[in-house]
C-alpha positions in Angstrom: -28.9 23.9 -2.4 -29.5 22.9 1.2 -32.5 21.5 1.9 -34.8 22.9 5.0 -35.9 20.1 7.1 -38.0 19.8 9.9 -34.7 19.4 12.2 -33.9 22.9 11.6 -37.1 24.1 13.5 -36.5 22.4 16.7 -35.0 25.4 18.2 -38.8 26.8 18.4 -40.6 23.6 18.6 -41.8 24.7 21.9 -42.3 28.3 21.0 -44.6 26.7 17.9 -46.6 24.4 20.7 -46.9 27.3 23.0 -48.5 30.0 20.3 -50.8 26.8 19.1 -52.1 25.8 22.4 -52.7 29.6 23.3 -54.5 30.2 20.3 -56.2 26.8 21.0 -57.8 28.0 24.2 -58.8 31.0 23.2 -60.8 30.7 19.7 -62.5 33.1 18.0 -65.1 32.9 15.1 -64.7 34.7 11.5 -64.5 38.3 11.3 -64.0 38.4 15.6 -60.5 37.1 15.5 -59.1 40.7 17.2 -57.3 38.9 20.0 -55.8 36.2 17.4 -54.8 39.0 14.9 -53.2 41.0 17.6 -51.2 38.0 18.6 -50.1 37.3 15.2 -49.3 40.8 14.4 -47.1 41.1 17.2 -45.1 38.3 16.8 -44.4 39.3 13.4 -43.5 42.8 14.6 -40.6 40.8 16.5 -39.1 39.4 13.8 -38.7 42.6 12.2 -41.3 42.1 9.3 -43.4 45.0 7.7 -47.1 44.2 9.3 -50.3 45.6 7.9 -53.2 45.0 10.1 -57.2 44.9 9.7 -56.8 43.5 5.9 -60.3 42.5 5.2 -61.9 43.3 8.7 -59.2 40.9 11.0 -56.7 39.9 8.6 -53.0 40.3 9.1 -50.1 40.5 6.7 -46.5 40.5 6.7 -43.8 41.2 4.8 -40.3 39.9 4.2 -37.9 40.8 1.7 -34.6 39.9 1.0 -32.2 40.1 -1.9 -32.9 42.3 -5.0 -35.1 39.9 -6.3 -38.7 41.4 -8.0 -40.9 38.2 -7.5 -43.2 37.8 -4.5 -44.8 34.9 -3.3 -47.8 34.8 -0.6 -48.3 31.9 1.9 -51.8 31.9 3.0 -53.0 30.3 6.6 -56.4 30.8 8.0 -56.8 31.7 11.7 -60.7 31.4 12.6 -62.5 28.8 15.0 -65.8 27.1 14.7 -69.0 27.5 16.7 -68.3 23.8 18.2 -68.4 22.7 22.1 -65.1 20.7 22.6 -65.2 17.5 24.3 -61.3 16.7 24.4 -59.6 16.4 27.6 -56.2 18.0 26.9 -55.2 20.4 29.4 -55.3 23.4 26.8 -59.1 22.9 25.8 -61.0 25.9 24.8 -62.0 28.1 27.2 -64.7 29.7 25.6 -68.2 27.8 25.4 -69.6 26.8 22.2 -66.2 27.8 20.1 -63.1 25.8 19.4 -60.6 25.4 16.8 -62.0 21.9 15.3 -60.3 22.2 11.9 -56.9 23.0 12.9 -56.8 26.5 11.9 -54.4 27.6 15.1 -51.9 24.9 13.9 -51.5 26.5 10.3 -51.4 29.9 12.0 -48.6 28.4 14.0 -46.6 27.0 11.6 -46.9 29.9 9.2 -45.4 32.4 12.4 -42.4 29.5 12.6 -41.5 30.0 9.2 -41.8 34.0 9.2 -39.3 33.8 12.0 -37.1 31.1 10.3 -36.9 32.9 7.1 -36.1 36.4 8.8 -33.4 34.9 11.1 -31.7 31.9 9.4 -32.5 31.9 5.5 -31.3 33.8 2.8 -33.4 34.2 -0.7 -34.1 36.6 -3.3 -37.7 38.2 -3.2 -40.4 39.0 -1.6 -42.8 37.0 0.6 -46.2 38.3 1.7 -47.7 36.1 5.0 -51.4 36.2 4.8 -53.4 35.6 7.8 -56.7 35.1 6.6 -60.4 35.9 8.7 -63.3 33.6 8.2 -62.2 31.2 6.2 -65.0 29.0 7.6 -67.5 30.6 6.2 -66.3 31.6 2.9 -66.1 35.4 3.4 -62.6 36.0 4.6 -60.6 35.7 1.1 -63.4 37.8 -0.6 -63.0 40.5 2.2 -59.4 40.9 1.7 -59.7 41.0 -2.1 -62.1 43.6 -1.7 -59.7 45.4 0.7 -57.4 45.4 -2.4 -54.8 42.8 -0.7 -53.6 42.2 -4.7 -53.8 46.1 -4.9 -51.8 46.9 -1.8 -49.0 44.2 -2.3 -47.5 42.5 -5.0 -48.2 38.8 -5.2 -47.1 36.6 -8.2 -48.6 33.6 -7.2 -50.4 32.3 -3.6 -49.7 29.0 -1.9 -52.2 27.2 1.2 -51.2 24.5 3.4 -54.1 22.7 5.3 -53.6 19.4 7.7 -55.5 16.2 6.8 -56.5 14.1 9.4 -56.3 10.2 8.8 -53.5 10.5 6.6 -49.9 10.0 8.0 -47.7 12.3 9.7 -45.5 14.0 7.2 -47.3 13.2 4.0 -48.0 15.8 1.3 -50.6 15.5 -1.4 -52.2 17.3 -3.8 -52.9 17.5 -7.5 -53.0 19.9 -10.7 -56.4 21.2 -11.5 -59.0 20.7 -8.9 -58.0 20.0 -5.6 -60.9 20.8 -3.3 -64.8 20.9 -4.3 -67.2 24.0 -5.0 -70.3 24.3 -2.2 -73.3 25.5 -3.2 -76.5 26.0 -0.9 -79.7 25.6 -2.0 -83.4 26.3 -1.0 -86.6 25.0 -2.4 -90.0 26.4 -1.3 -92.9 24.3 -2.0 -96.5 26.2 -1.6 -99.1 23.5 -2.0 -102.9 23.0 -0.1 -103.3 21.6 3.1 -105.9 19.9 4.4 -107.5 17.2 6.8 -105.3 14.3 7.1 -108.5 11.9 6.9 -109.2 13.5 3.2 -106.3 13.9 1.4 -107.9 14.0 -1.7 -109.3 17.5 -0.9 -105.8 19.0 -0.6 -102.4 18.8 -2.0 -99.8 16.9 0.4 -96.4 19.3 0.7 -94.6 16.3 2.1 -95.6 13.9 -1.1 -94.4 16.8 -3.4 -91.4 17.2 -1.6 -90.6 13.4 -1.0 -90.7 12.7 -4.6 -88.5 16.2 -5.3 -85.9 14.6 -2.7 -86.0 11.3 -4.7 -85.7 13.0 -8.1 -83.0 15.5 -7.2 -80.8 12.3 -6.2 -81.0 10.7 -9.6 -79.3 13.7 -10.9 -75.5 11.9 -10.1 -76.5 8.4 -10.3 -77.9 8.8 -13.9 -77.3 12.6 -15.8 -73.7 12.8 -14.5 -70.8 11.3 -15.4 -70.1 8.5 -12.8 -66.4 9.7 -12.2 -67.5 13.4 -11.8 -67.3 13.2 -8.1 -70.3 15.6 -7.3 -72.4 15.3 -4.6 -76.2 16.6 -3.9 -77.5 16.0 -0.5 -81.1 17.3 1.4 -80.2 18.0 4.7 -83.7 19.8 5.9 -87.0 19.0 5.5 -89.5 21.3 7.0 -93.2 21.3 7.0 -96.1 23.2 9.1 -98.1 19.9 8.9 -99.2 18.8 12.7 -100.9 15.5 13.9 -103.7 15.2 11.6 -102.9 18.4 9.3 -101.7 17.7 5.9 -99.1 20.4 5.2 -99.5 23.2 3.0 -95.7 24.1 2.5 -92.6 22.8 3.0 -89.2 24.0 2.8 -86.2 21.5 1.8 -82.8 22.4 1.9 -79.4 21.1 0.7 -75.9 21.4 -0.4 -74.1 20.7 -3.7 -70.8 19.3 -3.9 -69.1 19.8 -7.8 -65.2 19.5 -9.3 -65.8 21.9 -12.0 -67.8 25.1 -12.6 -69.3 23.4 -15.7 -70.8 20.5 -13.7 -72.2 22.6 -11.1 -73.9 24.4 -13.5 -75.3 21.3 -15.0 -76.4 20.1 -11.7 -78.2 23.4 -11.0 -79.9 23.3 -14.3 -81.2 20.1 -13.7 -82.6 20.5 -10.5 -84.5 23.5 -11.8 -85.8 20.9 -14.3 -87.0 18.2 -12.0 -88.3 20.6 -9.3 -90.4 22.7 -11.5 -91.4 19.7 -13.7 -92.9 17.7 -10.3 -94.4 21.0 -9.0 -96.2 21.6 -12.5 -97.3 17.8 -12.1 -98.8 18.7 -8.9 -100.6 22.1 -9.8 -98.2 23.7 -7.0 -96.1 26.7 -6.6 -92.2 26.4 -6.0 -89.6 28.5 -5.7 -85.4 27.8 -6.2 -82.4 29.7 -4.6 -79.1 28.3 -5.5 -76.1 30.0 -4.0 -72.4 29.2 -4.5 -70.4 30.1 -1.3 -67.4 28.2 -2.4 -65.9 27.9 -5.8 -63.9 25.2 -6.6 -60.1 25.0 -5.7 -57.9 25.1 -8.7 -54.1 24.5 -8.5 -52.2 25.6 -11.7 -49.8 23.0 -13.1 -46.4 25.2 -12.6 -47.1 26.1 -9.0 -48.1 22.4 -8.0 -44.9 21.3 -9.5 -43.0 23.7 -7.3 -45.1 23.0 -4.3 -44.2 19.3 -5.0 -40.6 19.8 -5.7 -40.6 21.6 -2.4 -42.4 18.8 -0.2 -40.4 16.1 -2.0 -37.3 18.0 -0.1 -38.5 17.5 3.5 -40.8 14.4 3.2 -40.4 11.0 1.1 -44.1 10.5 1.2 -45.6 12.8 -1.1 -48.5 12.4 -3.9 -48.4 14.5 -6.7 -52.2 13.2 -8.1 -54.2 12.5 -5.0 -58.1 12.2 -5.5 -59.7 15.8 -5.1 -61.2 16.4 -1.8 -65.1 16.7 -1.2 -64.4 19.3 1.1 -64.5 22.9 0.0 -61.9 25.8 0.7 -61.9 29.6 0.7 -58.2 29.5 -0.8 -60.3 29.3 -4.0 -60.9 32.8 -4.3 -57.3 33.7 -4.0 -56.2 30.8 -6.2 -58.7 31.9 -8.9 -57.2 35.7 -8.9 -53.5 34.2 -9.0 -51.7 31.1 -9.8 -51.0 28.8 -7.0 -51.5 25.5 -5.1 -53.1 24.3 -2.3 -51.3 21.7 -0.3 -52.6 18.9 2.0 -50.2 17.4 5.1 -50.9 14.4 7.3 -52.2 15.1 10.6 -51.7 11.4 12.0 -54.1 8.7 11.8 -54.6 7.8 15.7 -56.5 9.1 18.3 -57.5 13.0 18.1 -55.1 13.4 15.2 -57.2 10.9 13.1 -60.8 12.6 14.0 -62.2 14.2 11.0 -62.2 17.9 10.7 -65.2 19.4 12.6 -65.6 16.9 14.8 -65.3 18.3 18.8 -62.7 15.9 19.6 -60.2 16.5 16.9 -57.0 17.9 17.6 -54.2 19.4 15.6 -51.2 17.3 15.9 -48.2 19.3 17.9 -45.5 17.1 15.8 -46.7 18.6 12.5 -45.6 22.1 13.5 -42.2 21.8 12.5 -42.9 19.8 9.4 -45.5 22.3 8.1 -43.3 25.3 8.9 -40.2 23.5 7.4 -42.4 23.1 4.5 -43.1 26.6 4.0 -39.5 27.5 4.4 -38.3 25.0 1.7 -41.3 26.3 -0.7 -39.5 30.2 -0.3 -36.0 28.6 -0.8 -37.2 26.8 -3.7 -39.4 29.5 -5.6 -36.9 32.1 -4.6 -33.6 31.0 -4.7 -30.5 32.9 -3.8 
């Protein structure tokens, strides 16, 4: 079997750069990706693919079938931007105030389009490839919208694959693992209803700041003392809001935060521990407390067989492949797709220097154009590996 290498994509590299830069200049938030979706659809149609638009709102699906094989695999790219003001200085900066591609979805989209063109023109395989361009990944709503819209009923999909750039990792590095690859994200809110009073007479009321502070301290003990030290869970308080004033002790407080977990069981344990600690402290101070815990992203879990297939494809185009990396603490909407179908989520190095090494969601982050042919080659090689002639 002849491998597909990044060199095979040199003929379209400038086109992929142009597509990426155009998307970068014109970022659109989740479920607002009208221009982006239209551009994707026009490109796919020009390659001769069967194209379906407005799947899950603004999602686009392209279908490419070759040979007589009855197996169908899906390749997914996300296409939404973030509500961040870009601070970069390159010539293709965002032209929309307060919007930018700070996570590389412009690059993800361009890479998958490059693979679609290459596979349609230059590569034979035996089966069906479903190209999924997903909206609203950042808010964890796009995959659910596409599932609700019947993506798995409308199109045959036997397994599904995702790819995300990773700044701080060397260009050309691929890494993933069987099992959990990305953590879940659960947002929580705690409302404390105490009894405010004069700051000079604290004994006359119940200070909501004092109660809230005890809760903050107690919640930090969950991961440190109640969970396996290697579980990788994180509990963070991100907001502490009260109605206090200069000389007024607050009678109410709201705590907001974020929980990351690598397994559904750990997630459930953390929630239970939080409830017990919260209501125990509230009862001790004779105040009311309300607790809301909402999981917006479930854990992204790779199946073993699909992970081995993805790694096999990656090793065909790179000599820097890690097959058992540590799970990531960030969350991914791809999780809902891989919950429904066997799949693998792969990470690809974006570079370690300059804007390419900046953290995801940083205002001066930028996707690495030199990664475009590498990612497109990975997708094409994956199809060649999974759907051989």
